[in-house]
MIMI-66344 format. One line per 8 residues: number of its first residue (from 1); their letters; for each residue x, y, z of C-alpha. Coordinates in nm, 2 decimals, decimal comma. Layout:
MIMI-66344
NUM) a) X Y Z; ...
END
This chain:
MIMI-66344
1) mkiarlfl) 10,85 13,03 11,60; 10,75 12,72 11,53; 10,64 12,58 11,16; 10,44 12,34 11,08; 10,45 12,19 10,71; 10,13 12,04 10,58; 10,00 11,84 10,31; 9,61 11,95 10,25
9) kqknkrld) 9,31 11,75 10,17; 9,21 11,90 9,82; 9,20 11,72 9,46; 9,46 11,92 9,25; 9,76 11,74 9,19; 9,96 12,05 9,12; 9,87 12,22 9,45; 9,97 11,84 9,61
17) hlydyrip) 10,29 11,97 9,81; 10,38 12,09 10,14; 10,26 12,39 10,27; 10,39 12,61 10,57; 10,20 12,72 10,85; 10,27 12,88 11,16; 10,17 12,70 11,48; 10,03 12,94 11,77
25) eemeqavv) 10,24 12,90 12,09; 9,97 12,74 12,27; 9,94 12,44 12,03; 10,33 12,41 12,01; 10,33 12,08 12,23; 10,05 11,94 12,03; 10,15 11,99 11,68; 10,39 11,70 11,62
33) pgvrvavp) 10,43 11,52 11,27; 10,17 11,25 11,24; 9,88 11,44 11,36; 9,61 11,63 11,16; 9,51 11,96 11,21; 9,26 12,23 11,06; 9,41 12,55 10,86; 9,26 12,83 10,66
41) fslgnrmi) 9,32 12,79 10,26; 9,30 13,02 9,98; 9,18 13,35 9,92; 8,85 13,34 10,10; 8,99 13,13 10,41; 8,82 12,84 10,36; 8,90 12,57 10,67; 9,03 12,24 10,53
49) egfvfsvt) 9,21 11,94 10,71; 9,59 11,92 10,71; 9,85 11,65 10,80; 10,14 11,77 10,96; 10,46 11,62 10,79; 10,71 11,79 10,98; 10,80 12,08 11,21; 11,08 12,31 11,17
57) dhskyadk) 11,18 12,65 11,28; 11,21 12,84 10,99; 11,05 12,93 10,64; 11,09 13,13 10,37; 10,75 13,28 10,39; 10,80 13,34 10,75; 10,62 13,70 10,76; 10,32 13,58 10,52
65) lrsivqvi) 10,23 13,26 10,70; 9,88 13,18 10,84; 9,84 12,99 11,16; 9,70 12,68 11,24; 9,32 12,69 11,40; 9,27 12,34 11,54; 9,47 12,03 11,63; 9,23 11,75 11,52
73) dqkpvvdd) 9,44 11,46 11,69; 9,55 11,41 12,01; 9,83 11,21 11,92; 10,01 11,10 11,62; 9,77 10,87 11,38; 10,10 10,77 11,14; 10,44 10,68 11,28; 10,73 10,78 11,09
81) lhrrlclw) 10,80 10,47 10,90; 10,44 10,48 10,79; 10,46 10,83 10,69; 10,76 10,76 10,47; 10,57 10,47 10,33; 10,27 10,71 10,21; 10,52 10,96 10,08; 10,68 10,71 9,83
89) mvkiydcl) 10,37 10,55 9,74; 10,25 10,93 9,62; 10,55 10,92 9,42; 10,55 10,58 9,28; 10,17 10,59 9,20; 10,14 10,96 9,11; 9,85 11,00 9,36; 9,72 11,27 9,63
97) fydalalf) 9,89 11,26 9,94; 9,57 11,24 10,09; 9,45 10,94 9,86; 9,70 10,75 9,99; 9,67 10,91 10,37; 9,33 10,75 10,38; 9,49 10,38 10,36; 9,68 10,47 10,68
105) vqtvrvtr) 9,40 10,66 10,90; 9,12 10,34 10,84; 9,08 10,34 11,22; 9,06 10,72 11,28; 8,83 10,88 11,04; 8,75 11,26 11,07; 8,42 11,40 11,04; 8,38 11,78 10,95
113) kadkagqv) 8,10 11,96 11,12; 7,98 12,35 11,07; 7,77 12,51 11,35; 7,47 12,74 11,29; 7,69 13,00 11,27; 7,89 12,85 11,01; 8,18 12,78 11,22; 8,35 12,48 11,10
121) qfyvhhrh) 8,51 12,20 11,34; 8,69 11,89 11,31; 8,65 11,56 11,51; 8,79 11,22 11,47; 8,50 11,00 11,43; 8,49 10,74 11,76; 8,24 10,47 11,77; 8,36 10,23 12,08
129) eryfqitp) 8,23 9,91 12,09; 7,97 9,82 12,35; 8,09 9,52 12,61; 7,85 9,30 12,82; 7,89 9,08 13,08; 7,65 8,87 13,31; 7,55 8,96 13,67; 7,51 8,74 13,98
137) egrkadvr) 7,11 8,76 13,93; 7,16 8,64 13,54; 7,34 8,33 13,65; 7,08 8,21 13,85; 6,77 8,34 13,67; 6,56 8,10 13,49; 6,57 8,24 13,14; 6,32 8,18 12,91
145) gkkmsriv) 6,32 8,25 12,50; 6,57 8,09 12,29; 6,77 8,41 12,19; 6,78 8,52 12,56; 6,89 8,15 12,64; 7,18 8,19 12,39; 7,27 8,53 12,49; 7,30 8,43 12,87
153) ellkrgpk) 7,50 8,10 12,78; 7,73 8,30 12,56; 7,82 8,53 12,85; 7,88 8,28 13,10; 8,19 8,19 12,94; 8,30 8,60 12,96; 8,24 8,92 12,88; 8,14 8,97 12,48
161) seseinaa) 8,13 9,26 12,28; 7,77 9,38 12,07; 7,92 9,31 11,72; 8,05 8,90 11,89; 7,69 8,85 12,02; 7,53 8,96 11,68; 7,75 8,71 11,51; 7,64 8,45 11,73
169) vknasdsr) 7,29 8,51 11,77; 7,13 8,67 11,50; 6,90 8,98 11,53; 6,97 8,99 11,92; 6,90 9,37 12,01; 6,55 9,32 12,15; 6,66 9,00 12,33; 6,95 9,21 12,49
177) krllqrsw) 6,76 9,48 12,59; 6,53 9,24 12,77; 6,84 9,14 12,97; 6,95 9,46 13,05; 6,61 9,59 13,17; 6,60 9,29 13,41; 6,95 9,32 13,52; 7,07 8,99 13,41
185) ieetdesv) 7,34 9,14 13,20; 7,51 9,48 13,23; 7,74 9,65 13,02; 8,14 9,64 13,10; 8,48 9,84 13,04; 8,62 9,56 12,80; 9,00 9,69 12,89; 8,93 9,59 13,25
193) scpretvn) 8,69 9,29 13,24; 8,75 9,10 12,96; 8,97 8,78 13,01; 9,25 8,79 12,76; 9,39 8,45 12,59; 9,68 8,36 12,59; 9,94 8,29 12,30; 10,00 7,91 12,24
201) fedfndqy) 10,29 7,92 12,03; 10,30 7,52 12,07; 9,95 7,45 11,91; 10,06 7,31 11,56; 9,89 7,07 11,33; 10,12 6,77 11,30; 9,98 6,61 10,99; 10,19 6,82 10,78
209) tdtkqive) 10,54 6,66 10,85; 10,74 6,92 10,63; 10,59 7,21 10,78; 10,88 7,22 11,07; 11,15 7,20 10,83; 11,00 7,44 10,58; 11,00 7,73 10,83; 11,34 7,66 10,97
217) dilrtgnk) 11,47 7,71 10,60; 11,25 8,02 10,60; 11,41 8,19 10,89; 11,74 8,11 10,78; 11,71 8,31 10,45; 11,80 8,63 10,59; 11,68 8,98 10,48; 11,59 8,84 10,12
225) pvffyqle) 11,21 8,82 9,99; 11,08 8,39 10,06; 10,88 8,21 9,83; 10,74 7,84 9,91; 10,55 7,66 9,70; 10,25 7,49 9,86; 9,91 7,38 9,68; 9,68 7,34 9,99
233) vehrfeif) 9,54 7,66 10,17; 9,55 7,49 10,48; 9,88 7,40 10,46; 10,03 7,75 10,38; 9,83 7,89 10,63; 10,00 7,66 10,87; 10,40 7,78 10,75; 10,28 8,13 10,76
241) lraaaavv) 10,14 8,07 11,12; 10,45 7,87 11,24; 10,71 8,12 11,11; 10,48 8,43 11,25; 10,46 8,25 11,60; 10,87 8,26 11,57; 10,86 8,63 11,52; 10,62 8,73 11,76
249) kngrtafi) 10,83 8,49 12,02; 11,11 8,71 11,99; 10,94 9,01 12,07; 10,86 9,16 11,72; 10,50 9,22 11,55; 10,38 9,03 11,20; 10,13 9,05 10,92; 9,97 8,73 10,75
257) iepeinlt) 9,76 8,90 10,43; 9,50 8,68 10,25; 9,31 8,79 9,89; 9,01 8,71 10,02; 8,77 8,84 10,33; 8,58 8,47 10,29; 8,91 8,29 10,35; 9,05 8,53 10,69
265) qkllkrfk) 8,68 8,41 10,81; 8,76 8,06 10,72; 9,12 8,07 10,86; 8,98 8,26 11,17; 8,92 8,00 11,42; 9,28 7,81 11,34; 9,44 8,20 11,38; 9,28 8,24 11,73
273) svfgdsga) 9,37 7,88 11,86; 9,74 8,01 11,84; 9,75 8,36 11,86; 9,41 8,45 12,09; 9,39 8,79 12,19; 9,70 8,90 12,07; 9,60 8,85 11,70; 9,32 9,09 11,54
281) vfhsglki) 9,15 9,01 11,20; 9,09 9,31 10,98; 8,94 9,39 10,66; 8,74 9,66 10,51; 8,41 9,43 10,59; 8,41 9,56 10,94; 8,20 9,84 11,11; 8,38 10,14 11,23
289) seknqigq) 8,35 10,08 11,61; 8,51 9,72 11,52; 8,79 9,93 11,30; 8,88 10,17 11,59; 8,88 9,91 11,88; 9,14 9,71 11,69; 9,36 10,09 11,61; 9,33 10,15 11,96
297) hiqngrik) 9,47 9,78 12,07; 9,73 9,82 11,82; 9,82 10,18 11,97; 9,84 10,04 12,32; 10,04 9,73 12,19; 9,78 9,45 12,29; 9,79 9,34 11,90; 10,11 9,17 11,82
305) ivlgsraa) 9,96 8,98 11,49; 9,71 9,10 11,22; 9,54 8,84 10,97; 9,35 9,03 10,72; 9,28 9,16 10,38; 9,45 9,41 10,13; 9,34 9,70 10,42; 9,52 9,52 10,71
313) lflplkni) 9,90 9,60 10,59; 9,84 9,96 10,60; 9,75 9,88 11,00; 10,01 10,11 11,23; 10,20 9,79 11,39; 10,54 9,88 11,56; 10,87 9,68 11,50; 10,69 9,48 11,24
321) gmigldev) 10,93 9,13 11,21; 10,73 8,95 10,92; 10,48 9,02 10,66; 10,33 8,72 10,47; 10,14 8,73 10,15; 9,92 8,42 10,07; 9,83 8,38 9,67; 10,07 8,66 9,61
329) csalyvsd) 9,96 8,65 9,24; 9,63 8,73 9,32; 9,43 8,98 9,11; 9,25 9,11 9,44; 9,59 9,26 9,56; 9,54 9,50 9,29; 9,34 9,83 9,39; 9,12 9,95 9,14
337) sephyklp) 9,09 10,31 9,32; 9,31 10,58 9,36; 9,59 10,54 9,43; 9,62 10,23 9,19; 9,85 10,01 9,42; 10,00 9,66 9,38; 10,01 9,53 9,76; 10,29 9,32 9,72
345) vvaaqlak) 10,55 9,57 9,55; 10,42 9,77 9,87; 10,45 9,49 10,10; 10,80 9,44 9,97; 10,91 9,83 10,06; 10,74 9,78 10,38; 10,95 9,48 10,49; 11,25 9,63 10,34
353) wsdalflm) 11,25 9,96 10,57; 11,14 9,76 10,85; 11,45 9,50 10,81; 11,14 9,23 10,81; 11,10 8,86 10,67; 10,88 8,93 10,35; 10,73 8,61 10,33; 10,49 8,45 10,00
361) sdpvpsve) 10,32 8,19 9,84; 10,09 8,09 9,55; 9,97 7,79 9,42; 10,02 7,94 9,09; 10,31 8,15 9,06; 10,31 8,45 8,82; 10,53 8,45 8,50; 10,72 8,75 8,71
369) lkwriqah) 10,75 8,56 9,03; 10,93 8,27 8,85; 11,16 8,50 8,66; 11,25 8,66 8,98; 11,34 8,37 9,16; 11,54 8,21 8,87; 11,72 8,59 8,90; 11,78 8,49 9,27
377) qiaavsse) 11,60 8,81 9,36; 11,40 8,58 9,56; 11,48 8,28 9,75; 11,28 7,97 9,70; 11,25 7,72 9,98; 11,04 7,40 9,87; 11,00 7,26 9,55; 10,73 7,27 9,31
385) adyhsidi) 10,49 7,00 9,34; 10,36 6,81 9,03; 10,01 6,95 8,94; 9,70 6,70 8,90; 9,66 6,59 8,51; 9,36 6,74 8,31; 9,19 6,55 8,03; 9,12 6,79 7,69
393) vdmqkemr) 8,80 6,72 7,52; 8,81 6,83 7,16; 8,47 7,00 7,08; 8,53 6,99 6,69; 8,52 6,61 6,74; 8,21 6,62 6,94; 8,07 6,84 6,68; 8,15 6,61 6,43
401) sgnlsifs) 8,01 6,31 6,60; 7,71 6,43 6,60; 7,71 6,62 6,97; 7,59 6,95 6,92; 7,55 6,99 7,29; 7,77 7,23 7,51; 7,84 6,93 7,71; 8,07 6,67 7,59
409) haaekgie) 7,99 6,28 7,58; 8,30 6,26 7,86; 8,14 6,54 8,08; 7,80 6,39 8,08; 7,94 6,05 8,20; 8,18 6,20 8,44; 7,87 6,43 8,60; 7,62 6,10 8,62
417) qalqqgek) 7,89 5,92 8,80; 7,96 6,19 9,04; 7,54 6,24 9,07; 7,53 5,83 9,13; 7,82 5,84 9,37; 7,68 6,11 9,58; 7,97 6,35 9,50; 7,94 6,70 9,35
425) slllhnrl) 8,02 6,85 9,00; 8,15 7,18 8,95; 8,14 7,35 8,59; 8,29 7,65 8,53; 8,22 7,89 8,25; 8,33 8,27 8,27; 8,08 8,44 8,09; 7,78 8,60 8,22
433) gfqqvvfc) 7,40 8,60 8,07; 7,24 8,33 7,86; 7,35 8,41 7,50; 7,65 8,63 7,44; 7,59 8,86 7,15; 7,25 8,95 7,00; 7,28 9,02 6,59; 7,12 9,06 6,27
441) rdcgevik) 7,16 8,82 6,05; 7,07 9,01 5,74; 7,33 9,33 5,74; 7,52 9,21 6,07; 7,41 9,49 6,31; 7,49 9,40 6,68; 7,24 9,54 6,95; 7,36 9,78 7,19
449) csvcgrpm) 7,27 9,92 7,52; 7,05 10,23 7,44; 7,25 10,35 7,79; 7,56 10,27 7,78; 7,65 10,16 7,42; 7,77 9,80 7,51; 7,66 9,49 7,31; 7,35 9,32 7,49
457) ktdqgqrl) 7,32 8,95 7,64; 7,03 8,77 7,70; 6,90 8,61 8,00; 6,69 8,26 8,04; 6,39 8,47 7,97; 6,49 8,57 7,63; 6,53 8,94 7,74; 6,78 9,16 7,64
465) icmtcgsk) 7,02 9,24 7,96; 7,31 9,50 7,99; 7,59 9,35 8,19; 7,74 9,69 8,25; 7,44 9,90 8,37; 7,17 9,65 8,41; 6,94 9,78 8,15; 6,68 9,56 8,01
473) mafpqrcp) 6,45 9,56 7,72; 6,24 9,28 7,52; 6,40 9,09 7,26; 6,38 9,29 6,94; 6,13 9,14 6,66; 6,30 9,34 6,38; 6,69 9,49 6,34; 6,71 9,88 6,43
481) kcggphik) 6,91 9,93 6,13; 6,77 9,73 5,82; 6,45 9,64 5,96; 6,54 9,30 5,89; 6,35 9,00 6,11; 6,62 8,78 6,10; 6,77 8,85 6,50; 6,96 8,57 6,63
489) gmgvgveq) 7,17 8,51 7,00; 7,49 8,34 6,98; 7,75 8,27 7,21; 7,67 8,07 7,54; 7,67 8,20 7,88; 7,65 8,08 8,25; 7,30 8,10 8,25; 7,22 7,91 7,93
497) veavakqk) 7,47 7,62 8,08; 7,26 7,63 8,41; 6,95 7,58 8,17; 7,10 7,31 7,98; 7,21 7,10 8,30; 6,81 7,13 8,44; 6,75 6,96 8,10; 6,98 6,70 8,13
505) wpeadilk) 6,98 6,62 8,54; 6,65 6,72 8,64; 6,71 6,54 8,94; 6,96 6,71 9,05; 7,01 7,00 9,31; 7,16 7,29 9,10; 7,34 7,61 9,22; 7,49 7,88 9,06
513) idaeaiqq) 7,74 8,12 9,17; 7,85 8,45 9,01; 7,92 8,77 9,15; 7,56 8,87 9,16; 7,48 8,57 9,39; 7,77 8,66 9,62; 7,64 8,98 9,67; 7,28 8,90 9,68
521) ygfaalna) 7,34 8,63 9,94; 7,67 8,67 10,10; 7,93 8,41 10,11; 7,78 8,24 10,46; 7,46 8,17 10,30; 7,59 8,02 10,00; 7,80 7,80 10,19; 7,53 7,67 10,36
529) riahanli) 7,34 7,64 10,01; 7,66 7,45 9,87; 7,60 7,16 10,14; 7,29 7,04 10,02; 7,35 7,11 9,63; 7,53 6,84 9,39; 7,57 7,03 9,07; 7,74 7,37 9,10
537) igtrsllr) 7,77 7,60 8,80; 7,94 7,94 8,84; 8,18 8,17 8,69; 8,54 8,26 8,81; 8,35 8,32 9,12; 8,37 7,94 9,20; 8,76 8,05 9,31; 8,64 8,25 9,59
545) hfdfgtvg) 8,71 7,98 9,85; 8,40 7,83 9,89; 8,38 7,48 10,10; 8,27 7,26 9,81; 8,30 6,91 9,99; 8,38 6,63 9,80; 8,41 6,69 9,39; 8,40 6,38 9,18
553) cavavlid) 8,36 6,61 8,85; 8,50 6,96 8,74; 8,47 7,06 8,41; 8,58 7,39 8,23; 8,28 7,41 7,99; 8,49 7,61 7,71; 8,78 7,77 7,80; 8,81 7,95 7,42
561) qdmdlnay) 8,62 8,28 7,50; 8,93 8,34 7,79; 9,27 8,27 7,56; 9,25 8,53 7,34; 9,18 8,83 7,55; 9,35 9,18 7,48; 9,59 9,18 7,74; 9,98 9,15 7,69
569) naaeqtyr) 9,92 8,87 7,99; 9,61 8,70 7,88; 9,76 8,34 7,82; 9,90 8,36 8,19; 9,55 8,49 8,34; 9,39 8,21 8,17; 9,60 7,95 8,28; 9,61 8,03 8,63
577) lyrlffee) 9,21 8,06 8,66; 9,19 7,72 8,55; 9,46 7,56 8,69; 9,35 7,70 9,04; 8,99 7,57 8,96; 9,11 7,23 8,92; 9,37 7,24 9,20; 9,12 7,36 9,44
585) thaccrli) 8,84 7,15 9,36; 9,01 6,83 9,39; 8,81 6,59 9,21; 8,84 6,31 9,02; 8,73 6,33 8,71; 8,89 6,66 8,56; 8,80 6,81 8,20; 8,86 7,10 7,98
593) qtyqtqha) 8,66 7,12 7,69; 8,78 7,37 7,38; 8,79 7,41 7,00; 9,15 7,50 7,02; 9,33 7,17 7,18; 9,67 7,27 7,05; 9,69 7,63 7,19; 9,97 7,70 7,45
601) vvqalset) 9,73 7,75 7,76; 9,54 7,44 7,70; 9,86 7,26 7,58; 10,01 7,39 7,95; 9,74 7,26 8,14; 9,74 6,91 8,02; 10,06 6,90 8,15; 10,16 6,82 8,54
609) kdalfyea) 10,44 7,05 8,54; 10,46 7,42 8,39; 10,79 7,43 8,29; 10,79 7,47 7,92; 10,48 7,69 7,94; 10,67 7,98 8,18; 10,97 7,92 7,95; 10,78 8,04 7,60
617) eiqyrerm) 10,59 8,32 7,81; 10,91 8,46 7,92; 11,05 8,49 7,62; 10,79 8,61 7,47; 10,76 8,89 7,74; 11,14 8,97 7,68; 11,10 9,03 7,30; 10,81 9,25 7,34
625) nyppfghl) 10,95 9,45 7,67; 10,65 9,35 7,87; 10,70 9,34 8,24; 10,96 9,18 8,42; 11,16 9,37 8,14; 10,98 9,67 8,14; 10,65 9,86 8,24; 10,35 9,93 8,05
633) vyfkifgk) 10,18 10,25 8,18; 9,77 10,28 8,13; 9,63 10,63 8,10; 9,24 10,61 8,11; 9,03 10,92 8,00; 8,69 10,89 8,05; 8,34 11,10 8,09; 8,00 11,13 7,94
641) nekqvkqd) 8,04 11,29 7,66; 8,21 11,07 7,38; 8,33 11,35 7,16; 8,50 11,53 7,44; 8,66 11,20 7,57; 8,78 11,15 7,26; 8,91 11,49 7,18; 9,09 11,48 7,52
649) syklyqav) 9,25 11,14 7,47; 9,40 11,27 7,16; 9,53 11,63 7,31; 9,66 11,40 7,61; 9,85 11,14 7,39; 10,03 11,41 7,20; 10,13 11,55 7,55; 10,26 11,21 7,67
657) kkqflswt) 10,49 11,18 7,32; 10,62 11,47 7,39; 10,72 11,43 7,76; 10,84 11,04 7,66; 10,99 11,11 7,36; 11,24 10,81 7,32; 11,01 10,60 7,43; 10,72 10,40 7,25
665) vyqpvfng) 10,31 10,55 7,33; 10,04 10,40 7,16; 9,77 10,58 7,02; 9,42 10,66 7,21; 9,19 10,34 7,15; 8,81 10,31 7,28; 8,84 10,09 7,57; 8,45 10,03 7,65
673) irreqqqi) 8,20 10,16 7,89; 8,31 10,24 8,24; 8,06 10,07 8,48; 8,07 10,37 8,72; 7,77 10,58 8,54; 7,86 10,46 8,22; 8,15 10,70 8,14; 8,29 10,63 7,78
681) eyriilka) 8,66 10,55 7,81; 8,93 10,56 7,61; 9,29 10,44 7,67; 9,65 10,56 7,60; 9,98 10,29 7,65; 10,32 10,42 7,75; 10,58 10,13 7,73; 10,86 10,23 7,97
689) psippvsn) 11,21 10,07 8,09; 11,17 10,18 8,44; 10,91 10,38 8,67; 11,12 10,64 8,82; 11,12 10,83 8,50; 10,80 10,79 8,46; 10,72 10,92 8,78; 10,95 11,22 8,74
697) girkmiwa) 10,79 11,30 8,39; 10,45 11,30 8,53; 10,52 11,59 8,76; 10,64 11,76 8,50; 10,33 11,73 8,30; 10,13 11,80 8,66; 10,32 12,14 8,69; 10,27 12,22 8,32
705) ktfeniss) 9,87 12,20 8,40; 9,86 11,93 8,14; 9,59 11,69 8,30; 9,44 12,05 8,42; 9,39 12,16 8,06; 9,16 11,82 7,94; 8,79 11,88 8,04; 8,74 11,44 8,07
713) kmtmmidp) 8,87 11,23 8,41; 9,20 11,08 8,38; 9,32 10,80 8,59; 9,68 10,61 8,58; 9,77 10,22 8,64; 10,12 10,07 8,61; 10,12 9,73 8,46; 9,74 9,62 8,54
721) i) 9,67 9,27 8,57
END
């Protein structure tokens, strides 16, 4: 009798372990490690999905085992290496096995359906991409209509997928149907009919003279992780391309990971010019059918290299020879949902087990990364380049000279000069809204949102708006606490910067870019709008790799609000944000406006080298046992009922303190309102010397039902950025 050992798709961490199920004789060939099956579970024999982790011929529960009912997959969807990585993530990030598994089966989702009789069946969710080619009649036809003509011209170059046609011709569905009805185009089998672009390993950009030498140095480093310095994104990508080409040429596969979907689209043409159809682009924005197709091409060995965002790393490439991470220190590589993994950590583990080159780059390396380079844990193959100098404007002096505007005289001069020369000006102000806070001048009461309790800001229409839940209300005439009439808004938001700019430069074409604008219009539409704008104002969203063209003036409107955030790495994150802003804009005039000219971050930004800043930061972290000298584990407790959440957070605090007696555990503190469903959140911090003992302790707490015994929800993060 054969026994399958399964992880089950369920939500209780205490139940998240291997279960034994009997394999019926007729299923023995089909049930192998890596396939998903349907099994009965619990007293009611409820049908649930399970993942076969291993197969054995014995079990200590042999006489009590239930049988597998259905084999969902025809062949394994996760190979040995990726099963091992999945289990490693479960242990390191203390997540459910199926939460981690979801990352590895993005291209082969399962659908659960019940028939009228209540019988449950599971199906692999396949949506195949449709492909079209032109017919002999279509080649001769006199095609009328702009869209129909464009589709025909596109297909004359060769068969194309439905998504490729839709990308080239907007709203092409009706035109495509008419062409099919007239037999001018027809559906085709993509795997047989589509011509394949060949790999061109020699198609490299010669404008970067040092690229070849850097790649040679990279390939000589052996198995140690490698980092190279480079400020220009195109130059960095060229180095990744050359290194990947060398790996693929030797018969292995490779990943090149970028932090932004927008960046992968920007680099797509260059990527395809080298790797053709042996390369695929993968990110979370693809349709299910497109993901299915890429998964199939990887399985049959057609795909040798993948360019993508964070999600791409979990694709089942075999014989991995290189994993390249661009902007490796980006916060976008940290998952904000379960499991709360850091992609560079996962990538390093995958590279180690695959005996692959782990190649990293970043224009502004983190404190931890620099420390690891100095400790010879990572090999650096190129020297640091000097940053551009930045001028610091003392806003206190501006006030004393009578200038009460949010723009200094130097900023006004720089912007006006750029406008006169036909160049763009970029203004970064990393705060939303018009005014930052509204309060009563009589009693000091801050006006808060009635829905989620967060302080409200104002918009340009002087309405109060909550940036967490979106609630709006009229500006109050009297204080809700004392009844006083002296209600005032203070603080500068990005909308106020936009309003003042419109007054000062009415002839300018002004564009505001923030997260809301990106969500509303998308990257393509904003890039088209940027081409015409000459004064662009925004939050940190400006750093999401837009094509700004020639920038004459770049201004950080007020840096002070970012420098004193409540986080152990606040100084580093502020330094990184503004350093990236000035390096990526390539402006001639670079200005930082601040009231704290002597602040360490401001002083560091004014220098062309960052050695002193990093040295001071690493000494501070060593004294405090912050990463990389220790680890911070955040327990976040949240729910709708504030009293219950607070009570549960103190209950959990006592349990964590008891479990980790020799380590520092900080008492629960209110951590604001979560955006999802406006839930109250409290936070507990555990300071730990290493991660494995934390994972072991958490496992003991799970088995002791510590987390089950609190009513509120809870999540855990390690070293959050």
